[in-house]
N, C-alpha and C positions, 0 to 999 in steps of 0.2 A: 722721552723726544717724538715729535715725528717725522719719520722720515723720508716721509712727500715736503716738508719744507724746507727743502734748499740752505735758503740766510737765516735760519733759526740754525741748524743743524751745521753750519762752517762757526758761524756765531759759539756755540755751544764748546766745538773742538779745535777752534781760535788754528781756522782756515784765514788766510789775510795778512794777520799776525807775521812777519818775521821779524825776532826778538834779537839778529845779527847784522840787522838795518838799523841805522843811526838816527833819520829818520823816525823811524818803532818807537828805538829803545826813551828816545828824548819825548818824545808822546805818552808815552808810561808814565816818566822821570816826572814832566809836569804831573800828573792825574795823582802820583803815589802824596809827591813832593806840595799838591793841597790835601788832600784824603789829608795828610801830620798836620801842616798846618792848621783846618780847621777845630783836631784834636787835643789842640793845646804842645804839640810834638814839635820838635827838631827836624826840620827840613836839612834837605843835601846843596847848600850851594848858598848865594844870596836869592833872596828873593828881585831883587832888581834884572835878575838874567833870566826869569819864566816869563812872560809873557799872562801865559794863565793867573800866576800871580796876582802881577802889574794890574791886569781893567776886572779882573772880577775877585778883584780886596773886598765889594762891598759885598756882593751872592755871597763867597765865605764868611763872611766874621756872620754874617744874616745865618748861617749855615752850622753855626761852630757857637751861636748863643740857642738856638734849636737845639743841638747838639744835649747841651749841658741840661735844657729845660725836661730834654725824656732820657737824661739820661738813666733811666730806670726800666722803658721800655723795652720790651723783650717783645722782637719781630715774629708772627704769629706761628713761623717752626719752633722758636725757643719757647715760645708762651707754653707751645702743647708740652714741649718738654719739661720744662720747669713745671709746668699740674701737674706731670704725672712725679717725678720727683717727689713734690710736697705730700701730694696722693701716696706711694708709694713706700715712703719712708716716718709720716705719721705714725708717730705714738715711739718709733725703737728712745726717745729722749734724747735728741742730741739736735744743735742747729742743724737746718737742711743748707745747704749752700745754693745760690743763684749764680746761675749764667750770665758766662761778661756781656755787661749793653755795652762798652764801647771798644768791639772789637774792630782791627781793620779790616773790612769785608774785603774780599777779590771776589764781587760782580763780572770779573771781565778777565777771560782765557789770555794768560802774561803774564798777570800780576803778579802772582807765584813767583815765578820768574824769575823777574824785571827784582824784584824787593829780595832773591836769594843771593844779591852780589850785589854789593859795592860799584855805579856806576865808574870810576878814577882805577878801577882796579878789574883782575882777571883774577882772581884767589879769594876765598874766602877760608876761616878755618876755627872753628870753636873747640867747645868738649865734648861735643855730640857729632862733627861732620865737615867734609873737607869737601870744597867746592868749587868749580874750576870756568871759566868761560873755553871753548872751548871753536871750533868752524863750525860742526855743526849744533851746537847750543849751550846745554851750559855740561859738565861733568858731576853729575853728586854721590861722594862716596863717603856713605856713613859709616860709624863709630860700629852699631850693628849691620857687618851682610853678610848674616844667616843667623835663621829660625833656630830654633828648639822646640820639640813640641811637650818634651817631657815636665810637669807642673806647672804649664802654657795659662793651662784658661780654667780660671777662675770662671764663678754664679751665682750671686744676693741669693740668698735663701727669702721664701714667699711667696718666686712666682712662680714658674712652668715648675714639670720637674726636670731635674735634675740628673741627670745620667754617673749611674756608679763611679768614673772612672775620669771625673772632674772636680773642682774645685769647692767647697761650698763655706760658701760668703756668710757672715751674720750682715745684716743688713746696717747696722751702727759703726759698722771697721768699713765700710762700704762707701758710707758717709763722712769717714773720719777722711779717711782717703779721694773722695772728691772735690772736699773743700780742701785741701792738699794740695788737688790738682791746679785747683782754682786756686792758688796763690802759689806759683812758681816763686823761685828765686828768682834776686833781677837776670841772675845775668845771661839766663836760656829766656829771658822778656826781650833782650837786643834786638834789634831788625840788620839783619845783615847789610842791606842799602846804608844804610847809616854811617857802616859800622868802619869808617874812613879821616870820623874825625870826631873828636874831641866830646861834641853834645849827638847823645845815641838816643835815637826813640825807642822806645819799651813800650810792647802793646804784646796783646792776643792780636792773632788771627784767624780769620774764620772762613767756613767758602758754604759753601748750599749745593748740594746733588740730587739731580732727577736719577740715579738708573733702573731702567726697566726691571719691569718683574714676567708680568704680562707681553710678549708682542703683539700686534694691528696682523688679524686675522681679517681681511676683508667678505663682511656679508656672515661674520661669527660671531668676532665680538671684535673689543675696542683694544689701544696702543694705553698701558694701565703701570705705574712704576710710582716709587718711596718717595721721600723725603730723604735727607743723610746729610747732618751736619757738622761740620769738623771745626773744634776748635785744639790751636796750638800756640804755644810759644815763641815769640815772633821769633828768635833760629831756627825754631822747625817748619820755617814754611816751606824747605827745600820739598817736604813730605808732603805738601797741598798741591805743592806744583808735578809732583810724581801721581796721585790723584786726577788730580782734573787734565793730565794726561795723557788718561786711561777712560775715562766715565765721563769725562766735557765738566762747561762747568754749564749750572744751573742759572749765572743771573743775580740781582742782590735780593734776597731775604726779605730788605721788605719790601719790597712794589709789590700790589695786589696783584699785580701780572705772573708773582712767581710765587702766590700762593695754593695750596694744592689744595688746600679743603674747598675754596673756591671752585674747583674744576675737580668737582665729585665724581665724573667719570670717566676721567684718566688720574684716578690716585686712587693706588691701593687701601689709604686708611692708617697708613701703617706710618710713623717717623722712627728716626733713628739718630744718633748722637755717639760721637765720636772725641774724645777728648785725648790729645797725646801731653802724659807726665812722664818723660823718661827719670825725673828727679825722685820716683818716690819709691824705686830699692833702699835706696837708705832710709828707710822709716820703717821703725824698732814695730816688734810686734806688740808689747809692752804697753806704748805711744797709743798704740792704735783703739786698747781697749779689749783686746783679747786675752782669754784667762791663760792660770797657771797651768803649765799638764797636772798639777791634781783638783782641779777643780771641772777639765772636759772631758768631751763627751770620747765615746770606742774614735767616733768619725772624725773625731777636731784633732785626734791625736792621727790618726791617718794620715790622712790630711795634712799635717803645719801645724794646723790651727790654732794653734798656745804654745807657751814658753816657757822653758826653761829655767834659761840664765835672763840677766835681764837685760843686754847687752844683742840678744838677738832679732836678725831682722825680716823684716817681713817679707816671703818666699827665696830663704835666704838669700832676700839680697841682688836676685836672680829677674832677668826680665817678664814679666807677663799680661796675659790681657785677663778685665776683668766685667764681664756684663749685668748687667740688674736688666732685666724683661721681664715682660706678663702677657696674658693673654689682650691686655685691650689693645699692643702694637705698636708699645713705646720701648725703644734698648737702649741703655748708654751705655757705651766702652771706654771703660778705661785703656789706654796701652800705656806700661808702663818702659817703653825700649821705642829707639828710633827707627829699626829696621823694617825702610821701605815696606817690605812682603804683608807687612801686617795690619796696617792702614785697607793696605787693596785685599787682602784675605779680610780684611771687615765689613766693605762694602761687597763682598760677597753672602757672607754670612748672613750678613742684612737681608740680603735679594732673598735668599734662603727662612729664612724667616717669617718675611714679607709673605711669600711662599706657598710656606704651611699652613698660615694663616688665613692667606686668601682661597689657596682650593682652582686646582682644574687648574693648574701651571705648575710645571717643578725648575728650581735653580739647577743646570746646565756648573754640574763639578766632576773635575780630572776623573776621570778612572771611575764618573756616577752616570754615565748617558752607558743607554741601551742599545748595540747597536747589530744591525742582522744584514750577512753579505746580498746584496741586489746583484743581478743577470740584466742583459741587454740580448733579450731573445728573438729581436727583431722586429719588424710589421710585417714583412710581403713569407707568405712561407708554399712551397707547389714541393712535391714527393721528386719530382724529377726535371734536373733543367734538358731532356734530350727528350725532342718531339718529331713523332716518329711523321715525315711529309709520305699525303696521300694523293694522288690526282681527283 
């Protein structure tokens, strides 16, 4: 993010968008309805109530047809992630999942927050969170409001070395979990914005971030950032509202101006992807293809990557983060929890991953900075303030 470009900075951080203003909320509601309409999803209210739908229907119909023709097309960032998955999972003897191509793009700051509540109500309740409209904006209360580190961090085999305190996961198991993550139950695909009516939109939502890895230093180096894509079932759009409030919104990933590869001087060359999938905690170990304890290695037994009873659930039914990454600089993470902090922490993890591969920079982390005390010793010194007067 170029801090010298105040207009771009304000747009990414959402300055100038007042979501407590009826005018701004109605404007964003019109944009959302247009996005839903040309995706063939139910809109909120009647078409006749929205000027954008009435006056631009022929343009939206054109977009709808183009959307149908490009149903299998990935934006540049997603294409890089998909190519990584196909390369990494080749030869593991399983179907390689494909990233969604029909996700609702949150290319404008404030869309996620507007989508997180129905326009005619001040609250939304689901299996995973409660959201409330308040004077200051919105209050999201997720089911998981605290984190634990025990047994949470899982890493796929075959990439960079895996620390001994992390859980090693077979490639085929990751492929199966990713496939399940991208085919969630319809109940969690529901967009909260449409929840107060009978016909409800059900979609993935996605977000593009460009978190800074190397800041610009005049005369020394240019600012460089990585690209990170978030995908979440519709009912978890509040998580993306939280993330964009911290890291900003990098715009529409389908536009060439937002293609990191076309600006290599300001891109680290690294790409991240995060898929939210809290429903994965209900999947069984046997279903995923993990071995029986009698056929497991010592590490698999230690990490719980095997089963004794056929009804055992993966990670004992607890939340987890599963990362797949290698030295090419692509990192795909599944988060089987809707704790907001995991989303923020995952972006910081990917910044650290990118910094380590890039070199000459380091991700600042709480407790990880080296600090030295400094003192202001002044600028003018003299032995004494006394001056002897002489004739």
